[in-house]
Structure formats: structure tokens, C-alpha cells
C-alpha atoms as an extended CHARMM CRD file, in Angstrom:
* protein
*
       216  EXT
         1         1  UNK       CA             78.8930000000      163.1630000000      107.1070000000  PROA      1               0.0000000000
         2         2  UNK       CA             82.3710000000      162.6570000000      108.6270000000  PROA      2               0.0000000000
         3         3  UNK       CA             84.9770000000      159.9410000000      108.2800000000  PROA      3               0.0000000000
         4         4  UNK       CA             85.3970000000      157.9870000000      111.5570000000  PROA      4               0.0000000000
         5         5  UNK       CA             88.8480000000      156.6410000000      111.7260000000  PROA      5               0.0000000000
         6         6  UNK       CA             89.3540000000      152.8530000000      112.5030000000  PROA      6               0.0000000000
         7         7  UNK       CA             91.0250000000      153.3220000000      115.3080000000  PROA      7               0.0000000000
         8         8  UNK       CA             92.1240000000      149.4130000000      115.3190000000  PROA      8               0.0000000000
         9         9  UNK       CA             93.6860000000      149.9480000000      111.8150000000  PROA      9               0.0000000000
        10        10  UNK       CA             95.4360000000      153.1610000000      112.7680000000  PROA      10              0.0000000000
        11        11  UNK       CA             96.7930000000      151.2480000000      116.0970000000  PROA      11              0.0000000000
        12        12  UNK       CA             97.9430000000      148.1360000000      113.6170000000  PROA      12              0.0000000000
        13        13  UNK       CA            100.0490000000      151.0490000000      111.1410000000  PROA      13              0.0000000000
        14        14  UNK       CA            101.3640000000      152.5750000000      114.4930000000  PROA      14              0.0000000000
        15        15  UNK       CA            102.4880000000      149.2280000000      115.3560000000  PROA      15              0.0000000000
        16        16  UNK       CA            104.1190000000      148.3690000000      112.1820000000  PROA      16              0.0000000000
        17        17  UNK       CA            105.9250000000      151.8570000000      112.0600000000  PROA      17              0.0000000000
        18        18  UNK       CA            107.4870000000      151.4510000000      115.4240000000  PROA      18              0.0000000000
        19        19  UNK       CA            108.8240000000      147.9590000000      114.5550000000  PROA      19              0.0000000000
        20        20  UNK       CA            110.2370000000      149.4320000000      111.1050000000  PROA      20              0.0000000000
        21        21  UNK       CA            111.6990000000      152.0320000000      113.3350000000  PROA      21              0.0000000000
        22        22  UNK       CA            113.3540000000      150.0260000000      115.8700000000  PROA      22              0.0000000000
        23        23  UNK       CA            114.9990000000      147.6810000000      112.6750000000  PROA      23              0.0000000000
        24        24  UNK       CA            116.1950000000      150.8330000000      111.5580000000  PROA      24              0.0000000000
        25        25  UNK       CA            117.5180000000      151.6200000000      115.0170000000  PROA      25              0.0000000000
        26        26  UNK       CA            119.2160000000      148.1200000000      115.1780000000  PROA      26              0.0000000000
        27        27  UNK       CA            120.8500000000      148.5920000000      111.5420000000  PROA      27              0.0000000000
        28        28  UNK       CA            121.9850000000      151.9020000000      112.3240000000  PROA      28              0.0000000000
        29        29  UNK       CA            124.1380000000      151.0690000000      115.1670000000  PROA      29              0.0000000000
        30        30  UNK       CA            125.4050000000      147.9290000000      113.2980000000  PROA      30              0.0000000000
        31        31  UNK       CA            126.1440000000      150.2940000000      110.3110000000  PROA      31              0.0000000000
        32        32  UNK       CA            128.4280000000      152.8910000000      112.4260000000  PROA      32              0.0000000000
        33        33  UNK       CA            129.9460000000      149.9570000000      114.4340000000  PROA      33              0.0000000000
        34        34  UNK       CA            131.2930000000      148.5930000000      110.9620000000  PROA      34              0.0000000000
        35        35  UNK       CA            132.4540000000      151.8890000000      109.7920000000  PROA      35              0.0000000000
        36        36  UNK       CA            134.3300000000      152.5920000000      112.9560000000  PROA      36              0.0000000000
        37        37  UNK       CA            136.2170000000      149.1310000000      112.8600000000  PROA      37              0.0000000000
        38        38  UNK       CA            136.8720000000      149.4040000000      109.2070000000  PROA      38              0.0000000000
        39        39  UNK       CA            139.2460000000      152.5030000000      110.1800000000  PROA      39              0.0000000000
        40        40  UNK       CA            141.8200000000      150.3210000000      112.1850000000  PROA      40              0.0000000000
        41        41  UNK       CA            143.0320000000      148.8940000000      109.0350000000  PROA      41              0.0000000000
        42        42  UNK       CA            143.7300000000      152.2820000000      107.8150000000  PROA      42              0.0000000000
        43        43  UNK       CA            146.0370000000      153.3220000000      110.3830000000  PROA      43              0.0000000000
        44        44  UNK       CA            148.8490000000      152.9400000000      108.1250000000  PROA      44              0.0000000000
        45        45  UNK       CA            152.1490000000      155.1700000000      106.8100000000  PROA      45              0.0000000000
        46        46  UNK       CA            149.6700000000      158.3510000000      106.4620000000  PROA      46              0.0000000000
        47        47  UNK       CA            148.5210000000      157.8520000000      109.8130000000  PROA      47              0.0000000000
        48        48  UNK       CA            151.9480000000      157.6690000000      111.3500000000  PROA      48              0.0000000000
        49        49  UNK       CA            153.5500000000      160.7530000000      109.6240000000  PROA      49              0.0000000000
        50        50  UNK       CA            150.5910000000      162.5600000000      110.6580000000  PROA      50              0.0000000000
        51        51  UNK       CA            150.9050000000      161.4440000000      114.4670000000  PROA      51              0.0000000000
        52        52  UNK       CA            154.7740000000      162.4890000000      113.8580000000  PROA      52              0.0000000000
        53        53  UNK       CA            153.6160000000      165.6840000000      112.5980000000  PROA      53              0.0000000000
        54        54  UNK       CA            151.2410000000      166.9440000000      115.1450000000  PROA      54              0.0000000000
        55        55  UNK       CA            153.8920000000      165.8490000000      117.9030000000  PROA      55              0.0000000000
        56        56  UNK       CA            156.2180000000      167.6590000000      116.6620000000  PROA      56              0.0000000000
        57        57  UNK       CA            154.2720000000      170.9410000000      115.6540000000  PROA      57              0.0000000000
        58        58  UNK       CA            155.4710000000      173.8040000000      117.5600000000  PROA      58              0.0000000000
        59        59  UNK       CA            152.0250000000      175.6530000000      117.5360000000  PROA      59              0.0000000000
        60        60  UNK       CA            148.4420000000      174.7230000000      117.7540000000  PROA      60              0.0000000000
        61        61  UNK       CA            146.5310000000      172.4030000000      115.9260000000  PROA      61              0.0000000000
        62        62  UNK       CA            143.9230000000      174.0660000000      114.0780000000  PROA      62              0.0000000000
        63        63  UNK       CA            140.6600000000      171.7450000000      113.4800000000  PROA      63              0.0000000000
        64        64  UNK       CA            138.3830000000      173.3020000000      110.8620000000  PROA      64              0.0000000000
        65        65  UNK       CA            135.0080000000      172.1240000000      109.4690000000  PROA      65              0.0000000000
        66        66  UNK       CA            131.3000000000      173.3620000000      108.4860000000  PROA      66              0.0000000000
        67        67  UNK       CA            128.2180000000      171.5550000000      109.1250000000  PROA      67              0.0000000000
        68        68  UNK       CA            127.9370000000      168.1430000000      110.5810000000  PROA      68              0.0000000000
        69        69  UNK       CA            131.5920000000      168.2910000000      110.3590000000  PROA      69              0.0000000000
        70        70  UNK       CA            132.1540000000      171.0730000000      112.0530000000  PROA      70              0.0000000000
        71        71  UNK       CA            130.6360000000      169.9350000000      115.0410000000  PROA      71              0.0000000000
        72        72  UNK       CA            132.7460000000      166.7430000000      114.9660000000  PROA      72              0.0000000000
        73        73  UNK       CA            135.8180000000      169.2130000000      114.7160000000  PROA      73              0.0000000000
        74        74  UNK       CA            134.8350000000      171.0680000000      117.8000000000  PROA      74              0.0000000000
        75        75  UNK       CA            134.6330000000      167.8050000000      119.4550000000  PROA      75              0.0000000000
        76        76  UNK       CA            137.8710000000      166.6630000000      118.2330000000  PROA      76              0.0000000000
        77        77  UNK       CA            139.8450000000      169.9560000000      119.2450000000  PROA      77              0.0000000000
        78        78  UNK       CA            138.8020000000      169.6220000000      122.4230000000  PROA      78              0.0000000000
        79        79  UNK       CA            139.7990000000      166.1330000000      123.2570000000  PROA      79              0.0000000000
        80        80  UNK       CA            143.0940000000      166.8140000000      121.5520000000  PROA      80              0.0000000000
        81        81  UNK       CA            143.3990000000      170.1710000000      123.9350000000  PROA      81              0.0000000000
        82        82  UNK       CA            142.2880000000      168.4300000000      127.2390000000  PROA      82              0.0000000000
        83        83  UNK       CA            144.8080000000      165.3220000000      126.4190000000  PROA      83              0.0000000000
        84        84  UNK       CA            148.0080000000      167.5540000000      126.0670000000  PROA      84              0.0000000000
        85        85  UNK       CA            148.2170000000      168.7270000000      122.4660000000  PROA      85              0.0000000000
        86        86  UNK       CA            147.5010000000      172.3480000000      122.0810000000  PROA      86              0.0000000000
        87        87  UNK       CA            144.3500000000      172.5450000000      119.7880000000  PROA      87              0.0000000000
        88        88  UNK       CA            141.3290000000      174.6450000000      118.7900000000  PROA      88              0.0000000000
        89        89  UNK       CA            138.6590000000      174.9810000000      116.3870000000  PROA      89              0.0000000000
        90        90  UNK       CA            138.1400000000      177.6850000000      113.5040000000  PROA      90              0.0000000000
        91        91  UNK       CA            134.5220000000      177.3920000000      111.5210000000  PROA      91              0.0000000000
        92        92  UNK       CA            135.6400000000      177.3060000000      108.2080000000  PROA      92              0.0000000000
        93        93  UNK       CA            133.2160000000      179.7930000000      106.7110000000  PROA      93              0.0000000000
        94        94  UNK       CA            134.6580000000      182.4300000000      109.5110000000  PROA      94              0.0000000000
        95        95  UNK       CA            137.7890000000      181.6930000000      108.5590000000  PROA      95              0.0000000000
        96        96  UNK       CA            136.9820000000      183.1080000000      104.7070000000  PROA      96              0.0000000000
        97        97  UNK       CA            135.6940000000      186.1430000000      106.9300000000  PROA      97              0.0000000000
        98        98  UNK       CA            139.1250000000      187.2040000000      108.5040000000  PROA      98              0.0000000000
        99        99  UNK       CA            139.2820000000      184.0530000000      111.4800000000  PROA      99              0.0000000000
       100       100  UNK       CA            142.6540000000      182.7490000000      109.1320000000  PROA      100             0.0000000000
       101       101  UNK       CA            144.4720000000      184.9150000000      110.3920000000  PROA      101             0.0000000000
       102       102  UNK       CA            144.5950000000      183.3690000000      114.0550000000  PROA      102             0.0000000000
       103       103  UNK       CA            146.6400000000      180.3350000000      112.0270000000  PROA      103             0.0000000000
       104       104  UNK       CA            150.6290000000      181.0930000000      112.1210000000  PROA      104             0.0000000000
       105       105  UNK       CA            153.1630000000      179.1420000000      110.4550000000  PROA      105             0.0000000000
       106       106  UNK       CA            154.0720000000      177.4260000000      113.7120000000  PROA      106             0.0000000000
       107       107  UNK       CA            150.4320000000      175.9330000000      113.7970000000  PROA      107             0.0000000000
       108       108  UNK       CA            148.8730000000      172.5240000000      111.4400000000  PROA      108             0.0000000000
       109       109  UNK       CA            145.2010000000      172.5820000000      110.2550000000  PROA      109             0.0000000000
       110       110  UNK       CA            143.2520000000      169.7840000000      110.5490000000  PROA      110             0.0000000000
       111       111  UNK       CA            140.2490000000      170.1120000000      108.4110000000  PROA      111             0.0000000000
       112       112  UNK       CA            136.7770000000      168.1480000000      107.7730000000  PROA      112             0.0000000000
       113       113  UNK       CA            134.5900000000      167.3010000000      104.9580000000  PROA      113             0.0000000000
       114       114  UNK       CA            133.1550000000      163.7950000000      104.4350000000  PROA      114             0.0000000000
       115       115  UNK       CA            133.0300000000      164.6350000000      100.7020000000  PROA      115             0.0000000000
       116       116  UNK       CA            136.4100000000      166.3380000000      100.2620000000  PROA      116             0.0000000000
       117       117  UNK       CA            134.3740000000      169.1620000000       98.2590000000  PROA      117             0.0000000000
       118       118  UNK       CA            132.9680000000      171.3190000000      100.6190000000  PROA      118             0.0000000000
       119       119  UNK       CA            133.2570000000      175.0410000000       98.9750000000  PROA      119             0.0000000000
       120       120  UNK       CA            133.8800000000      176.9270000000      102.0330000000  PROA      120             0.0000000000
       121       121  UNK       CA            136.8230000000      174.0800000000      103.6380000000  PROA      121             0.0000000000
       122       122  UNK       CA            138.4940000000      173.3780000000      100.1290000000  PROA      122             0.0000000000
       123       123  UNK       CA            138.8890000000      177.5400000000      100.0330000000  PROA      123             0.0000000000
       124       124  UNK       CA            140.1120000000      177.6290000000      103.2330000000  PROA      124             0.0000000000
       125       125  UNK       CA            142.6670000000      174.5750000000      102.8270000000  PROA      125             0.0000000000
       126       126  UNK       CA            143.6720000000      176.5240000000       99.2220000000  PROA      126             0.0000000000
       127       127  UNK       CA            144.3250000000      179.8690000000      101.4530000000  PROA      127             0.0000000000
       128       128  UNK       CA            147.0590000000      177.6180000000      103.8320000000  PROA      128             0.0000000000
       129       129  UNK       CA            148.3510000000      175.9940000000      100.8440000000  PROA      129             0.0000000000
       130       130  UNK       CA            149.4230000000      179.3110000000       99.4780000000  PROA      130             0.0000000000
       131       131  UNK       CA            150.9530000000      180.2660000000      103.1320000000  PROA      131             0.0000000000
       132       132  UNK       CA            152.9400000000      176.9200000000      103.1650000000  PROA      132             0.0000000000
       133       133  UNK       CA            150.9520000000      175.8660000000      106.5090000000  PROA      133             0.0000000000
       134       134  UNK       CA            150.6110000000      172.2210000000      106.2790000000  PROA      134             0.0000000000
       135       135  UNK       CA            147.0500000000      171.0480000000      105.8020000000  PROA      135             0.0000000000
       136       136  UNK       CA            145.5860000000      167.4350000000      107.1350000000  PROA      136             0.0000000000
       137       137  UNK       CA            142.8620000000      166.6790000000      105.2260000000  PROA      137             0.0000000000
       138       138  UNK       CA            139.9270000000      164.0150000000      106.9660000000  PROA      138             0.0000000000
       139       139  UNK       CA            137.8160000000      162.8590000000      104.3380000000  PROA      139             0.0000000000
       140       140  UNK       CA            136.1190000000      159.8480000000      102.6260000000  PROA      140             0.0000000000
       141       141  UNK       CA            137.3060000000      160.7030000000       99.5150000000  PROA      141             0.0000000000
       142       142  UNK       CA            140.8070000000      160.6410000000       98.8580000000  PROA      142             0.0000000000
       143       143  UNK       CA            140.2320000000      161.7030000000       94.8950000000  PROA      143             0.0000000000
       144       144  UNK       CA            138.9700000000      165.3520000000       96.3550000000  PROA      144             0.0000000000
       145       145  UNK       CA            139.5760000000      168.7800000000       95.7970000000  PROA      145             0.0000000000
       146       146  UNK       CA            140.6250000000      168.3890000000       99.5390000000  PROA      146             0.0000000000
       147       147  UNK       CA            142.6530000000      165.5410000000       99.6550000000  PROA      147             0.0000000000
       148       148  UNK       CA            144.3960000000      167.0620000000       96.5760000000  PROA      148             0.0000000000
       149       149  UNK       CA            145.2020000000      170.4030000000       98.4520000000  PROA      149             0.0000000000
       150       150  UNK       CA            146.2230000000      168.5050000000      101.8630000000  PROA      150             0.0000000000
       151       151  UNK       CA            149.7470000000      167.3060000000      102.7460000000  PROA      151             0.0000000000
       152       152  UNK       CA            148.4010000000      164.5740000000      104.5310000000  PROA      152             0.0000000000
       153       153  UNK       CA            144.9440000000      162.6640000000      104.4450000000  PROA      153             0.0000000000
       154       154  UNK       CA            143.6950000000      160.5150000000      106.6590000000  PROA      154             0.0000000000
       155       155  UNK       CA            141.2430000000      158.1610000000      104.8820000000  PROA      155             0.0000000000
       156       156  UNK       CA            137.3460000000      157.9150000000      107.0060000000  PROA      156             0.0000000000
       157       157  UNK       CA            135.3160000000      156.3790000000      103.8010000000  PROA      157             0.0000000000
       158       158  UNK       CA            132.3330000000      154.6050000000      104.5860000000  PROA      158             0.0000000000
       159       159  UNK       CA            130.3750000000      152.1970000000      102.6240000000  PROA      159             0.0000000000
       160       160  UNK       CA            127.1780000000      153.8030000000      103.3690000000  PROA      160             0.0000000000
       161       161  UNK       CA            125.5520000000      156.6700000000      105.5340000000  PROA      161             0.0000000000
       162       162  UNK       CA            123.4330000000      154.7710000000      108.7940000000  PROA      162             0.0000000000
       163       163  UNK       CA            120.0090000000      156.3230000000      107.9930000000  PROA      163             0.0000000000
       164       164  UNK       CA            117.5370000000      154.5050000000      105.9760000000  PROA      164             0.0000000000
       165       165  UNK       CA            117.9420000000      157.3740000000      103.4010000000  PROA      165             0.0000000000
       166       166  UNK       CA            121.6390000000      156.9100000000      102.9330000000  PROA      166             0.0000000000
       167       167  UNK       CA            121.6550000000      160.8650000000      103.0630000000  PROA      167             0.0000000000
       168       168  UNK       CA            122.1690000000      162.1800000000      106.7760000000  PROA      168             0.0000000000
       169       169  UNK       CA            125.6720000000      162.6510000000      108.0150000000  PROA      169             0.0000000000
       170       170  UNK       CA            125.7330000000      159.3750000000      110.4840000000  PROA      170             0.0000000000
       171       171  UNK       CA            128.4840000000      156.8170000000      109.9140000000  PROA      171             0.0000000000
       172       172  UNK       CA            130.4940000000      159.4010000000      107.8340000000  PROA      172             0.0000000000
       173       173  UNK       CA            130.4370000000      161.5000000000      111.2100000000  PROA      173             0.0000000000
       174       174  UNK       CA            131.1280000000      158.7540000000      113.5450000000  PROA      174             0.0000000000
       175       175  UNK       CA            133.9820000000      157.6430000000      111.3420000000  PROA      175             0.0000000000
       176       176  UNK       CA            135.6410000000      160.7250000000      111.5780000000  PROA      176             0.0000000000
       177       177  UNK       CA            135.0020000000      161.1180000000      115.3560000000  PROA      177             0.0000000000
       178       178  UNK       CA            136.7020000000      157.9270000000      116.0690000000  PROA      178             0.0000000000
       179       179  UNK       CA            139.8450000000      158.5930000000      113.4170000000  PROA      179             0.0000000000
       180       180  UNK       CA            139.8310000000      162.0200000000      115.5420000000  PROA      180             0.0000000000
       181       181  UNK       CA            140.0430000000      159.9280000000      118.9350000000  PROA      181             0.0000000000
       182       182  UNK       CA            142.7620000000      157.6520000000      117.7790000000  PROA      182             0.0000000000
       183       183  UNK       CA            144.9470000000      160.4900000000      117.0920000000  PROA      183             0.0000000000
       184       184  UNK       CA            144.2740000000      162.1370000000      120.3580000000  PROA      184             0.0000000000
       185       185  UNK       CA            144.7800000000      158.5690000000      122.0450000000  PROA      185             0.0000000000
       186       186  UNK       CA            148.0120000000      157.9750000000      120.4630000000  PROA      186             0.0000000000
       187       187  UNK       CA            149.0750000000      161.3760000000      121.1210000000  PROA      187             0.0000000000
       188       188  UNK       CA            148.8840000000      160.6540000000      124.7300000000  PROA      188             0.0000000000
       189       189  UNK       CA            151.0240000000      158.0450000000      124.5680000000  PROA      189             0.0000000000
       190       190  UNK       CA            153.7460000000      160.0050000000      122.3520000000  PROA      190             0.0000000000
       191       191  UNK       CA            153.7700000000      162.4700000000      124.8210000000  PROA      191             0.0000000000
       192       192  UNK       CA            153.8180000000      160.2390000000      127.9770000000  PROA      192             0.0000000000
       193       193  UNK       CA            150.4700000000      162.3510000000      129.5060000000  PROA      193             0.0000000000
       194       194  UNK       CA            149.4290000000      161.1190000000      132.7680000000  PROA      194             0.0000000000
       195       195  UNK       CA            146.6160000000      161.1230000000      135.0490000000  PROA      195             0.0000000000
       196       196  UNK       CA            148.3240000000      164.2570000000      136.9320000000  PROA      196             0.0000000000
       197       197  UNK       CA            148.2920000000      166.0460000000      133.2500000000  PROA      197             0.0000000000
       198       198  UNK       CA            144.7690000000      165.4400000000      132.9600000000  PROA      198             0.0000000000
       199       199  UNK       CA            143.7600000000      166.4630000000      136.2940000000  PROA      199             0.0000000000
       200       200  UNK       CA            145.6790000000      169.9010000000      135.9520000000  PROA      200             0.0000000000
       201       201  UNK       CA            143.1340000000      170.7130000000      132.9110000000  PROA      201             0.0000000000
       202       202  UNK       CA            140.3120000000      169.1610000000      134.0070000000  PROA      202             0.0000000000
       203       203  UNK       CA            139.9710000000      169.9430000000      137.7310000000  PROA      203             0.0000000000
       204       204  UNK       CA            135.9980000000      170.4430000000      138.0380000000  PROA      204             0.0000000000
       205       205  UNK       CA            133.1680000000      168.5050000000      137.7950000000  PROA      205             0.0000000000
       206       206  UNK       CA            132.8520000000      164.7450000000      139.2540000000  PROA      206             0.0000000000
       207       207  UNK       CA            136.0390000000      163.4860000000      137.0140000000  PROA      207             0.0000000000
       208       208  UNK       CA            138.2290000000      166.5100000000      138.5030000000  PROA      208             0.0000000000
       209       209  UNK       CA            136.9460000000      165.4340000000      141.7740000000  PROA      209             0.0000000000
       210       210  UNK       CA            138.0150000000      161.9310000000      141.3990000000  PROA      210             0.0000000000
       211       211  UNK       CA            141.4310000000      162.6020000000      139.6800000000  PROA      211             0.0000000000
       212       212  UNK       CA            142.1560000000      165.2350000000      142.6800000000  PROA      212             0.0000000000
       213       213  UNK       CA            141.1520000000      162.0090000000      145.1530000000  PROA      213             0.0000000000
       214       214  UNK       CA            143.6310000000      159.5750000000      143.1190000000  PROA      214             0.0000000000
       215       215  UNK       CA            146.2620000000      162.4570000000      143.2630000000  PROA      215             0.0000000000
       216       216  UNK       CA            145.8390000000      162.8490000000      147.0770000000  PROA      216             0.0000000000
């Protein structure tokens, strides 16, 4: 005889899971907010060195990464490019299959890896070092292989990830994204990048229309 599920009990379990899920969501936001807030105290001499090096770069800032860090790297490159810093993204895996040839002696490379041990990112950084191309590491481990290969290291260490398992790249990727935004914002000031400059790079969409109206 088939067992008929107790719908009332199932409903109670569901409500409990929803409550636990809501708590996890709140903890995630609080954890990521704390991770980002902690970065402000790390905008020290190294950050200033990176800022000056990127501002003085005669070529492109090439951003690289793998997995979730790669996705964050794409966004950082896009933000930099739209705010006056010539930047592009190269996937670290593709770099090991020929795309590293796009990097020139006039470029800088920003390499993202939370652990600093991502094999492809470290291999790319090693290739760049051998070519005397400066590497900026953005990592949560200042003692990592990537940090040792780099000319500069931006510390994006987080105390824990935001997910309940402390496994999924969450707080660490948010910290990297925020550090990239901080770099872009500082460069806007150094380059004296204006509303008019931004409008030239962003003529379409609602933002482009608003900027066009301001310039009229």
C-alpha cells in the first residue's frame, strides 16, 4: 500500500527551509559587505604604485583570469575601457594556446586568482615574467605562486566565502570586483576623465541618451 505523504509536515519542512534560506541570504550580503569594506584599509603604497604604473602604461592593461575570476576580470576590463584606460581581457587558458602573443612590451597585465595558485594563470604570469612584462596580481594570498611571480600584488583576501559551505567564489569575487572598480575610479581622477569623455565612449542606451542631453 503506497504511503501517503503528510502534507502538513511537508509544509512545515518547507517553511523551515525557506527561513533558513532567507537567513543564509542575509548572511551572504553581510559577509560580502564586510569583505568589501575591509579593502579600504588596503589601499596603501602598493595600490598607489599600481595606480601610477597603469596611468603611465603606453599600451593596454591586459586583464586575465580563469573561471569566476575570469568573469570578474572581463567586467574589470570593460569598466576600465569605458572610463579612459585602454584595457582588454585575455582568458588565461587561451593565453597558453597562442593568445599571449597579443601582449606587447608596452602592456601591463592584471592577473586574477583568489588562491593565487590557478595553474593557467600562474603559467601565463611566468611566460610574461620571462618576457619582462610587468604583472599585477590580484589575489587573496600574498604568499602564493602568482604573488611571487608578480611585480605588484593587490591583496583581496577575505575571511570566508559568503555561501553556507564556504566554498563557492562569492565574497572573494565581490572583493576582486570592488578592487577593480576602485582602480578604475582612481584612474578617472588621474586622467581627468570627464562626462564628455564618457559620452564619447558610450553613445547608445539610456545612459548615452542622458549624457547626450547634458552635452546639448
